[in-house]
A tleap script that builds the chain and sets N, CA, C and O, in Angstrom:
source leaprc.protein.ff14SB
mol = sequence {
  NMET SER GLY GLU LEU LEU ARG ALA GLU GLY
  ILE GLY LYS ARG PHE GLY GLY PHE VAL ALA
  LEU GLU ASP ILE THR LEU SER PHE ALA ALA
  GLY GLN LEU THR SER ILE ILE GLY PRO ASN
  GLY ALA GLY LYS SER THR PHE PHE ASN ILE
  LEU SER GLY ALA LEU THR PRO THR SER GLY
  LYS LEU HIE PHE ARG GLY ARG GLU LEU ASN
  GLY LEU PRO GLN HIE ARG PHE VAL HIE GLN
  GLY HIE PHE THR VAL LEU PRO ASP HIE GLN
  HIE LEU SER GLY PRO VAL GLY ALA ARG GLU
  ARG PRO ARG ARG GLY PRO GLY ALA GLY ARG
  GLU CLEU
}
set mol.1.N position { 55.357 -53.763 22.613 }
set mol.1.CA position { 55.984 -54.985 23.021 }
set mol.1.C position { 54.926 -55.867 23.356 }
set mol.1.O position { 53.790 -55.564 23.719 }
set mol.2.N position { 55.489 -57.143 23.173 }
set mol.2.CA position { 54.370 -58.513 23.665 }
set mol.2.C position { 54.130 -58.655 25.111 }
set mol.2.O position { 55.112 -58.531 25.843 }
set mol.3.N position { 53.017 -58.887 25.621 }
set mol.3.CA position { 52.823 -58.781 27.030 }
set mol.3.C position { 52.836 -57.695 27.549 }
set mol.3.O position { 53.283 -57.782 28.693 }
set mol.4.N position { 52.498 -56.459 27.205 }
set mol.4.CA position { 52.877 -55.259 27.778 }
set mol.4.C position { 51.768 -55.274 28.870 }
set mol.4.O position { 50.656 -55.656 28.506 }
set mol.5.N position { 51.941 -54.906 30.153 }
set mol.5.CA position { 51.013 -54.993 31.220 }
set mol.5.C position { 50.746 -53.401 31.799 }
set mol.5.O position { 49.714 -53.079 32.388 }
set mol.6.N position { 51.772 -52.565 31.541 }
set mol.6.CA position { 51.543 -51.089 32.094 }
set mol.6.C position { 52.222 -50.557 31.050 }
set mol.6.O position { 53.092 -51.190 30.452 }
set mol.7.N position { 51.788 -49.054 30.679 }
set mol.7.CA position { 52.291 -48.124 29.817 }
set mol.7.C position { 52.007 -46.963 30.301 }
set mol.7.O position { 50.844 -46.712 30.617 }
set mol.8.N position { 53.101 -45.952 30.462 }
set mol.8.CA position { 52.910 -44.756 30.747 }
set mol.8.C position { 53.572 -44.005 29.436 }
set mol.8.O position { 54.695 -44.214 28.978 }
set mol.9.N position { 52.641 -43.132 28.984 }
set mol.9.CA position { 53.197 -42.325 27.641 }
set mol.9.C position { 52.784 -41.095 27.636 }
set mol.9.O position { 51.626 -40.676 27.601 }
set mol.10.N position { 54.037 -40.374 27.680 }
set mol.10.CA position { 53.938 -38.815 27.498 }
set mol.10.C position { 53.619 -38.170 29.044 }
set mol.10.O position { 53.171 -37.032 29.181 }
set mol.11.N position { 53.852 -38.868 29.924 }
set mol.11.CA position { 53.509 -38.292 31.384 }
set mol.11.C position { 54.239 -37.198 31.926 }
set mol.11.O position { 55.455 -37.136 32.111 }
set mol.12.N position { 53.414 -36.385 32.150 }
set mol.12.CA position { 54.108 -34.907 32.882 }
set mol.12.C position { 53.251 -34.782 34.186 }
set mol.12.O position { 52.159 -35.294 34.433 }
set mol.13.N position { 54.103 -33.897 35.020 }
set mol.13.CA position { 53.298 -33.728 36.196 }
set mol.13.C position { 54.097 -32.203 36.540 }
set mol.13.O position { 55.309 -32.026 36.669 }
set mol.14.N position { 52.928 -31.127 36.646 }
set mol.14.CA position { 53.451 -29.940 37.312 }
set mol.14.C position { 52.880 -29.739 38.527 }
set mol.14.O position { 51.762 -30.203 38.752 }
set mol.15.N position { 53.496 -29.096 39.375 }
set mol.15.CA position { 53.054 -28.366 40.952 }
set mol.15.C position { 53.141 -26.856 40.694 }
set mol.15.O position { 54.126 -26.189 41.011 }
set mol.16.N position { 52.175 -26.420 40.167 }
set mol.16.CA position { 52.164 -24.856 39.863 }
set mol.16.C position { 53.133 -24.385 38.748 }
set mol.16.O position { 52.860 -24.783 37.615 }
set mol.17.N position { 54.205 -23.608 38.898 }
set mol.17.CA position { 54.947 -23.717 38.076 }
set mol.17.C position { 56.270 -24.517 37.813 }
set mol.17.O position { 57.126 -24.311 36.952 }
set mol.18.N position { 56.211 -25.463 38.763 }
set mol.18.CA position { 57.522 -26.322 38.787 }
set mol.18.C position { 57.195 -27.573 37.919 }
set mol.18.O position { 56.174 -28.237 38.094 }
set mol.19.N position { 58.055 -27.825 37.049 }
set mol.19.CA position { 57.764 -28.978 36.318 }
set mol.19.C position { 58.497 -30.357 36.903 }
set mol.19.O position { 59.693 -30.501 36.647 }
set mol.20.N position { 57.818 -31.353 37.668 }
set mol.20.CA position { 58.256 -32.613 38.173 }
set mol.20.C position { 58.705 -33.540 37.076 }
set mol.20.O position { 59.699 -34.261 37.160 }
set mol.21.N position { 57.966 -33.472 36.128 }
set mol.21.CA position { 58.069 -34.780 35.288 }
set mol.21.C position { 57.456 -34.108 33.803 }
set mol.21.O position { 56.443 -33.435 33.606 }
set mol.22.N position { 58.525 -34.594 32.862 }
set mol.22.CA position { 58.118 -34.015 31.441 }
set mol.22.C position { 58.259 -35.120 30.532 }
set mol.22.O position { 59.374 -35.640 30.488 }
set mol.23.N position { 57.348 -35.582 29.795 }
set mol.23.CA position { 57.147 -36.486 28.647 }
set mol.23.C position { 58.004 -37.771 28.803 }
set mol.23.O position { 58.971 -38.072 28.102 }
set mol.24.N position { 57.460 -38.518 29.898 }
set mol.24.CA position { 58.002 -39.823 30.139 }
set mol.24.C position { 57.268 -41.099 29.955 }
set mol.24.O position { 56.282 -41.557 30.533 }
set mol.25.N position { 58.090 -41.599 28.894 }
set mol.25.CA position { 57.081 -42.655 28.014 }
set mol.25.C position { 57.957 -44.139 28.753 }
set mol.25.O position { 59.178 -44.194 28.605 }
set mol.26.N position { 57.353 -45.077 29.391 }
set mol.26.CA position { 57.722 -46.472 29.408 }
set mol.26.C position { 56.717 -47.365 29.644 }
set mol.26.O position { 55.622 -47.188 30.178 }
set mol.27.N position { 57.308 -48.523 29.100 }
set mol.27.CA position { 56.221 -49.741 29.338 }
set mol.27.C position { 56.857 -50.994 30.251 }
set mol.27.O position { 58.059 -51.203 30.415 }
set mol.28.N position { 56.005 -51.593 30.676 }
set mol.28.CA position { 56.611 -52.332 31.338 }
set mol.28.C position { 55.725 -53.950 31.199 }
set mol.28.O position { 54.523 -53.997 31.461 }
set mol.29.N position { 56.466 -55.147 30.782 }
set mol.29.CA position { 55.992 -56.291 30.389 }
set mol.29.C position { 55.489 -57.298 31.860 }
set mol.29.O position { 56.103 -57.265 32.927 }
set mol.30.N position { 54.578 -57.926 31.664 }
set mol.30.CA position { 54.305 -58.983 32.423 }
set mol.30.C position { 55.511 -59.840 33.116 }
set mol.30.O position { 56.078 -60.616 32.348 }
set mol.31.N position { 55.919 -59.809 34.285 }
set mol.31.CA position { 57.126 -60.647 34.765 }
set mol.31.C position { 58.589 -59.708 34.736 }
set mol.31.O position { 59.630 -59.983 35.333 }
set mol.32.N position { 58.390 -58.818 34.074 }
set mol.32.CA position { 59.512 -57.865 34.045 }
set mol.32.C position { 60.221 -57.413 35.092 }
set mol.32.O position { 59.321 -56.818 35.684 }
set mol.33.N position { 61.259 -57.250 35.803 }
set mol.33.CA position { 61.838 -56.421 36.750 }
set mol.33.C position { 62.142 -54.998 36.279 }
set mol.33.O position { 62.411 -54.991 35.078 }
set mol.34.N position { 62.180 -53.853 36.823 }
set mol.34.CA position { 62.596 -52.853 36.302 }
set mol.34.C position { 63.013 -51.793 37.530 }
set mol.34.O position { 62.289 -51.618 38.510 }
set mol.35.N position { 64.126 -51.202 37.352 }
set mol.35.CA position { 64.596 -50.176 38.386 }
set mol.35.C position { 64.517 -48.822 37.875 }
set mol.35.O position { 64.966 -48.492 36.777 }
set mol.36.N position { 63.957 -48.070 38.661 }
set mol.36.CA position { 64.155 -46.821 38.162 }
set mol.36.C position { 64.880 -45.522 39.337 }
set mol.36.O position { 64.373 -44.817 40.209 }
set mol.37.N position { 66.113 -45.661 38.868 }
set mol.37.CA position { 67.079 -44.730 39.653 }
set mol.37.C position { 67.179 -43.113 39.605 }
set mol.37.O position { 66.597 -42.522 38.695 }
set mol.38.N position { 67.737 -42.569 40.342 }
set mol.38.CA position { 67.981 -40.876 40.081 }
set mol.38.C position { 68.195 -40.244 41.392 }
set mol.38.O position { 67.773 -40.689 42.459 }
set mol.39.N position { 68.875 -39.181 41.231 }
set mol.39.CA position { 69.138 -38.497 42.438 }
set mol.39.C position { 67.994 -37.945 42.987 }
set mol.39.O position { 66.979 -37.830 42.299 }
set mol.40.N position { 68.042 -37.491 44.458 }
set mol.40.CA position { 66.754 -36.848 44.890 }
set mol.40.C position { 66.167 -35.696 44.121 }
set mol.40.O position { 66.812 -34.752 43.665 }
set mol.41.N position { 65.131 -35.847 44.049 }
set mol.41.CA position { 64.345 -34.656 43.415 }
set mol.41.C position { 64.308 -34.784 42.065 }
set mol.41.O position { 64.161 -33.822 41.310 }
set mol.42.N position { 64.459 -36.175 41.629 }
set mol.42.CA position { 64.329 -36.302 40.120 }
set mol.42.C position { 63.315 -36.920 39.602 }
set mol.42.O position { 63.280 -37.382 38.461 }
set mol.43.N position { 62.412 -36.957 40.446 }
set mol.43.CA position { 60.780 -37.173 40.281 }
set mol.43.C position { 60.561 -38.883 40.096 }
set mol.43.O position { 59.791 -39.349 39.256 }
set mol.44.N position { 61.217 -39.551 40.848 }
set mol.44.CA position { 60.725 -40.911 41.116 }
set mol.44.C position { 59.460 -41.019 41.742 }
set mol.44.O position { 58.465 -41.521 41.219 }
set mol.45.N position { 59.524 -40.549 42.838 }
set mol.45.CA position { 58.356 -40.813 43.854 }
set mol.45.C position { 56.868 -40.357 43.288 }
set mol.45.O position { 55.748 -40.816 43.509 }
set mol.46.N position { 57.315 -39.293 42.490 }
set mol.46.CA position { 56.077 -38.491 41.727 }
set mol.46.C position { 55.600 -39.506 40.640 }
set mol.46.O position { 54.408 -39.748 40.446 }
set mol.47.N position { 56.807 -40.180 39.825 }
set mol.47.CA position { 56.322 -41.041 38.948 }
set mol.47.C position { 55.698 -42.329 39.373 }
set mol.47.O position { 54.822 -42.921 38.743 }
set mol.48.N position { 56.310 -42.760 40.664 }
set mol.48.CA position { 55.495 -44.115 41.174 }
set mol.48.C position { 54.169 -43.407 41.704 }
set mol.48.O position { 53.162 -44.024 41.357 }
set mol.49.N position { 53.977 -42.523 42.287 }
set mol.49.CA position { 52.677 -42.010 42.651 }
set mol.49.C position { 51.817 -41.951 41.401 }
set mol.49.O position { 50.714 -42.478 41.544 }
set mol.50.N position { 52.091 -41.384 40.107 }
set mol.50.CA position { 51.272 -41.207 39.244 }
set mol.50.C position { 50.789 -42.874 38.874 }
set mol.50.O position { 49.595 -43.115 38.698 }
set mol.51.N position { 51.581 -43.710 38.801 }
set mol.51.CA position { 51.753 -44.883 38.351 }
set mol.51.C position { 50.543 -45.889 39.361 }
set mol.51.O position { 49.828 -46.805 38.955 }
set mol.52.N position { 50.641 -45.376 40.632 }
set mol.52.CA position { 49.661 -46.058 41.428 }
set mol.52.C position { 48.122 -45.350 41.669 }
set mol.52.O position { 47.182 -45.820 42.310 }
set mol.53.N position { 48.195 -44.131 40.973 }
set mol.53.CA position { 46.915 -43.492 40.790 }
set mol.53.C position { 46.840 -42.415 42.305 }
set mol.53.O position { 45.801 -41.876 42.687 }
set mol.54.N position { 47.891 -42.317 42.842 }
set mol.54.CA position { 47.920 -41.240 44.230 }
set mol.54.C position { 48.072 -40.174 43.728 }
set mol.54.O position { 47.702 -39.215 44.406 }
set mol.55.N position { 48.575 -39.939 42.570 }
set mol.55.CA position { 48.493 -38.487 41.809 }
set mol.55.C position { 47.943 -38.732 40.191 }
set mol.55.O position { 47.946 -39.824 39.624 }
set mol.56.N position { 47.470 -37.428 39.598 }
set mol.56.CA position { 47.027 -37.418 38.309 }
set mol.56.C position { 47.831 -36.700 37.544 }
set mol.56.O position { 47.881 -35.479 37.690 }
set mol.57.N position { 48.652 -37.406 36.525 }
set mol.57.CA position { 49.375 -36.830 35.609 }
set mol.57.C position { 48.541 -35.338 35.093 }
set mol.57.O position { 47.325 -35.171 35.000 }
set mol.58.N position { 49.571 -34.425 34.825 }
set mol.58.CA position { 48.997 -33.239 34.073 }
set mol.58.C position { 49.228 -33.338 32.408 }
set mol.58.O position { 48.683 -32.533 31.653 }
set mol.59.N position { 49.926 -34.204 32.022 }
set mol.59.CA position { 49.814 -34.808 30.678 }
set mol.59.C position { 50.154 -35.973 30.732 }
set mol.59.O position { 50.678 -36.548 31.687 }
set mol.60.N position { 49.764 -36.564 29.293 }
set mol.60.CA position { 50.133 -37.974 29.124 }
set mol.60.C position { 48.867 -39.053 29.387 }
set mol.60.O position { 47.735 -38.663 29.673 }
set mol.61.N position { 49.241 -40.494 29.243 }
set mol.61.CA position { 48.300 -41.382 29.541 }
set mol.61.C position { 48.916 -42.278 30.123 }
set mol.61.O position { 50.132 -42.412 29.987 }
set mol.62.N position { 48.076 -43.165 30.988 }
set mol.62.CA position { 48.651 -44.359 31.791 }
set mol.62.C position { 47.547 -45.447 31.293 }
set mol.62.O position { 46.336 -45.234 31.342 }
set mol.63.N position { 48.153 -46.665 30.796 }
set mol.63.CA position { 47.018 -47.568 30.428 }
set mol.63.C position { 47.647 -48.990 31.281 }
set mol.63.O position { 48.836 -49.131 31.566 }
set mol.64.N position { 46.858 -49.703 31.512 }
set mol.64.CA position { 46.846 -50.792 32.215 }
set mol.64.C position { 46.134 -52.048 31.544 }
set mol.64.O position { 44.912 -52.053 31.395 }
set mol.65.N position { 46.920 -53.090 31.153 }
set mol.65.CA position { 46.083 -54.127 30.332 }
set mol.65.C position { 45.343 -53.539 29.198 }
set mol.65.O position { 44.422 -54.164 28.674 }
set mol.66.N position { 45.771 -52.138 28.716 }
set mol.66.CA position { 45.280 -51.962 27.456 }
set mol.66.C position { 44.040 -50.832 27.501 }
set mol.66.O position { 43.391 -50.287 26.608 }
set mol.67.N position { 44.015 -50.723 29.269 }
set mol.67.CA position { 42.885 -49.704 29.549 }
set mol.67.C position { 43.246 -48.689 29.936 }
set mol.67.O position { 44.156 -48.722 30.764 }
set mol.68.N position { 42.703 -47.361 29.516 }
set mol.68.CA position { 43.220 -46.285 30.327 }
set mol.68.C position { 42.815 -46.320 31.639 }
set mol.68.O position { 41.759 -46.811 32.037 }
set mol.69.N position { 43.773 -45.729 32.396 }
set mol.69.CA position { 43.469 -45.380 33.743 }
set mol.69.C position { 43.242 -43.893 34.219 }
set mol.69.O position { 42.923 -43.519 35.347 }
set mol.70.N position { 43.452 -43.231 33.241 }
set mol.70.CA position { 43.458 -41.515 33.299 }
set mol.70.C position { 42.120 -41.295 33.875 }
set mol.70.O position { 41.107 -41.819 33.413 }
set mol.71.N position { 42.141 -40.413 35.016 }
set mol.71.CA position { 40.888 -39.814 35.558 }
set mol.71.C position { 40.002 -40.874 36.858 }
set mol.71.O position { 38.991 -40.560 37.486 }
set mol.72.N position { 40.769 -42.117 36.946 }
set mol.72.CA position { 40.122 -42.989 37.812 }
set mol.72.C position { 40.495 -42.580 39.219 }
set mol.72.O position { 41.534 -41.940 39.377 }
set mol.73.N position { 39.949 -42.806 39.965 }
set mol.73.CA position { 40.285 -42.502 41.394 }
set mol.73.C position { 41.221 -43.519 41.839 }
set mol.73.O position { 41.301 -44.330 40.917 }
set mol.74.N position { 41.979 -43.876 42.816 }
set mol.74.CA position { 43.082 -44.406 43.266 }
set mol.74.C position { 42.590 -45.989 43.601 }
set mol.74.O position { 43.263 -46.965 43.268 }
set mol.75.N position { 41.254 -46.077 44.344 }
set mol.75.CA position { 40.738 -47.271 44.376 }
set mol.75.C position { 40.337 -48.126 43.556 }
set mol.75.O position { 40.222 -49.331 43.778 }
set mol.76.N position { 40.021 -47.366 42.223 }
set mol.76.CA position { 39.479 -48.248 41.094 }
set mol.76.C position { 40.829 -48.755 40.529 }
set mol.76.O position { 40.639 -49.701 39.764 }
set mol.77.N position { 42.009 -48.452 40.655 }
set mol.77.CA position { 43.478 -48.824 40.096 }
set mol.77.C position { 43.155 -50.243 40.408 }
set mol.77.O position { 42.969 -51.151 39.598 }
set mol.78.N position { 43.112 -50.297 41.813 }
set mol.78.CA position { 43.455 -51.816 42.443 }
set mol.78.C position { 42.219 -52.658 41.852 }
set mol.78.O position { 42.458 -53.823 41.532 }
set mol.79.N position { 40.910 -52.157 41.683 }
set mol.79.CA position { 39.713 -52.646 41.102 }
set mol.79.C position { 39.986 -53.223 39.666 }
set mol.79.O position { 39.376 -54.244 39.345 }
set mol.80.N position { 40.770 -52.700 38.871 }
set mol.80.CA position { 41.353 -53.268 37.718 }
set mol.80.C position { 42.353 -54.123 37.517 }
set mol.80.O position { 42.831 -54.450 36.431 }
set mol.81.N position { 42.815 -54.654 39.104 }
set mol.81.CA position { 43.938 -55.397 38.993 }
set mol.81.C position { 45.197 -55.038 38.985 }
set mol.81.O position { 46.091 -55.867 38.815 }
set mol.82.N position { 45.478 -53.459 39.208 }
set mol.82.CA position { 46.641 -52.834 39.340 }
set mol.82.C position { 46.998 -52.955 40.344 }
set mol.82.O position { 46.525 -53.867 41.022 }
set mol.83.N position { 48.243 -51.866 41.020 }
set mol.83.CA position { 48.932 -52.454 42.088 }
set mol.83.C position { 48.833 -50.652 42.796 }
set mol.83.O position { 48.412 -49.626 42.263 }
set mol.84.N position { 49.420 -50.893 44.172 }
set mol.84.CA position { 49.400 -49.519 44.633 }
set mol.84.C position { 51.058 -49.381 45.170 }
set mol.84.O position { 51.795 -50.366 45.113 }
set mol.85.N position { 51.452 -48.308 45.593 }
set mol.85.CA position { 52.987 -48.119 46.187 }
set mol.85.C position { 52.665 -47.857 47.440 }
set mol.85.O position { 51.817 -47.057 47.833 }
set mol.86.N position { 53.674 -48.861 48.354 }
set mol.86.CA position { 53.924 -48.717 49.563 }
set mol.86.C position { 55.255 -47.949 49.604 }
set mol.86.O position { 56.192 -48.118 48.824 }
set mol.87.N position { 55.195 -46.971 50.756 }
set mol.87.CA position { 56.456 -46.276 51.067 }
set mol.87.C position { 57.692 -47.242 51.527 }
set mol.87.O position { 57.290 -48.107 52.305 }
set mol.88.N position { 59.090 -47.322 51.251 }
set mol.88.CA position { 59.667 -48.320 51.536 }
set mol.88.C position { 60.636 -47.879 52.834 }
set mol.88.O position { 61.431 -48.648 53.376 }
set mol.89.N position { 60.422 -46.573 53.193 }
set mol.89.CA position { 61.241 -46.127 54.158 }
set mol.89.C position { 60.382 -46.484 55.898 }
set mol.89.O position { 60.523 -45.795 56.908 }
set mol.90.N position { 59.901 -47.196 55.819 }
set mol.90.CA position { 58.866 -47.578 57.112 }
set mol.90.C position { 59.911 -48.410 58.098 }
set mol.90.O position { 60.755 -49.179 57.639 }
set mol.91.N position { 59.791 -48.228 59.096 }
set mol.91.CA position { 60.663 -49.286 60.114 }
set mol.91.C position { 59.973 -50.439 60.301 }
set mol.91.O position { 58.923 -50.293 60.926 }
set mol.92.N position { 60.214 -51.433 59.984 }
set mol.92.CA position { 59.394 -52.762 60.279 }
set mol.92.C position { 60.259 -53.771 60.832 }
set mol.92.O position { 61.449 -53.893 60.541 }
set mol.93.N position { 59.617 -54.487 61.639 }
set mol.93.CA position { 60.403 -55.331 62.598 }
set mol.93.C position { 60.522 -56.846 61.783 }
set mol.93.O position { 59.537 -57.416 61.313 }
set mol.94.N position { 61.602 -57.258 61.726 }
set mol.94.CA position { 62.323 -58.456 60.988 }
set mol.94.C position { 62.035 -58.250 59.710 }
set mol.94.O position { 61.481 -57.246 59.261 }
set mol.95.N position { 62.537 -59.530 58.883 }
set mol.95.CA position { 62.332 -59.575 57.664 }
set mol.95.C position { 60.856 -59.676 57.258 }
set mol.95.O position { 60.012 -60.298 57.904 }
set mol.96.N position { 60.599 -58.911 55.970 }
set mol.96.CA position { 59.336 -58.977 55.675 }
set mol.96.C position { 59.308 -58.951 54.311 }
set mol.96.O position { 59.954 -58.185 53.597 }
set mol.97.N position { 58.375 -59.995 53.882 }
set mol.97.CA position { 58.568 -60.361 52.443 }
set mol.97.C position { 57.495 -59.663 51.583 }
set mol.97.O position { 56.781 -58.930 52.267 }
set mol.98.N position { 57.185 -59.687 50.279 }
set mol.98.CA position { 56.721 -58.909 49.286 }
set mol.98.C position { 55.000 -59.123 49.739 }
set mol.98.O position { 54.240 -58.199 49.449 }
set mol.99.N position { 54.474 -60.268 50.397 }
set mol.99.CA position { 53.224 -60.656 50.672 }
set mol.99.C position { 52.766 -60.209 51.891 }
set mol.99.O position { 51.620 -59.840 52.147 }
set mol.100.N position { 53.843 -60.264 52.733 }
set mol.100.CA position { 53.417 -59.734 54.395 }
set mol.100.C position { 53.553 -58.137 54.510 }
set mol.100.O position { 53.143 -57.551 55.512 }
set mol.101.N position { 54.070 -57.551 53.574 }
set mol.101.CA position { 54.374 -56.030 53.952 }
set mol.101.C position { 52.836 -55.281 53.844 }
set mol.101.O position { 52.388 -54.512 54.694 }
set mol.102.N position { 52.187 -55.670 52.671 }
set mol.102.CA position { 50.632 -54.691 52.431 }
set mol.102.C position { 49.882 -55.262 53.721 }
set mol.102.O position { 49.181 -54.460 54.338 }
set mol.103.N position { 49.970 -56.576 54.181 }
set mol.103.CA position { 49.244 -57.007 55.356 }
set mol.103.C position { 49.433 -56.242 56.530 }
set mol.103.O position { 48.440 -56.057 57.234 }
set mol.104.N position { 50.753 -55.657 56.950 }
set mol.104.CA position { 50.949 -54.936 58.053 }
set mol.104.C position { 50.807 -53.504 57.866 }
set mol.104.O position { 50.940 -52.777 58.850 }
set mol.105.N position { 50.516 -52.935 56.562 }
set mol.105.CA position { 49.869 -51.713 56.383 }
set mol.105.C position { 50.755 -50.610 56.795 }
set mol.105.O position { 51.758 -50.912 57.442 }
set mol.106.N position { 50.500 -49.227 56.479 }
set mol.106.CA position { 51.398 -48.151 56.973 }
set mol.106.C position { 51.751 -48.060 58.245 }
set mol.106.O position { 50.842 -48.320 59.032 }
set mol.107.N position { 52.841 -47.756 58.735 }
set mol.107.CA position { 53.464 -47.502 60.068 }
set mol.107.C position { 53.540 -48.711 60.735 }
set mol.107.O position { 53.521 -48.679 61.965 }
set mol.108.N position { 53.631 -49.877 60.102 }
set mol.108.CA position { 53.462 -51.196 60.805 }
set mol.108.C position { 55.083 -51.220 61.626 }
set mol.108.O position { 56.112 -50.786 61.108 }
set mol.109.N position { 55.004 -51.718 62.742 }
set mol.109.CA position { 56.412 -52.152 63.412 }
set mol.109.C position { 57.258 -50.740 64.049 }
set mol.109.O position { 58.357 -50.752 64.604 }
set mol.110.N position { 56.321 -49.471 63.762 }
set mol.110.CA position { 56.696 -48.117 64.549 }
set mol.110.C position { 56.526 -48.354 65.754 }
set mol.110.O position { 55.561 -48.920 66.268 }
set mol.111.N position { 57.655 -47.842 66.365 }
set mol.111.CA position { 57.474 -47.670 68.015 }
set mol.111.C position { 56.764 -46.416 68.226 }
set mol.111.O position { 56.952 -45.477 67.452 }
set mol.112.N position { 55.911 -46.317 69.275 }
set mol.112.CA position { 55.319 -45.314 69.573 }
set mol.112.C position { 55.993 -44.585 70.663 }
set mol.112.O position { 55.516 -43.532 71.088 }
savepdb mol mol.pdb
quit
């Protein structure tokens, strides 16, 4: 694909004997909007955690702008110009745009 930004090839993830993901291959182009949908327990969060470097895949390879990311610690993903994933279930006060959310950080807007 022309303009390929991120590619996940043959991604798999196991937790002991439990297979969370098996042979997932997707590519994302710059400027492309992609949704990943599925029922609870389908592996969406696991896949996003692999894409962001929070989890290491058991199998497969992850490439960002043609560079392999497998084995890099999560903070190195960001230094490569990659992204991180923020949970969307946080309670935030007022409307929050894409630029403001990372500034607020985890737990922002929660009442103590």
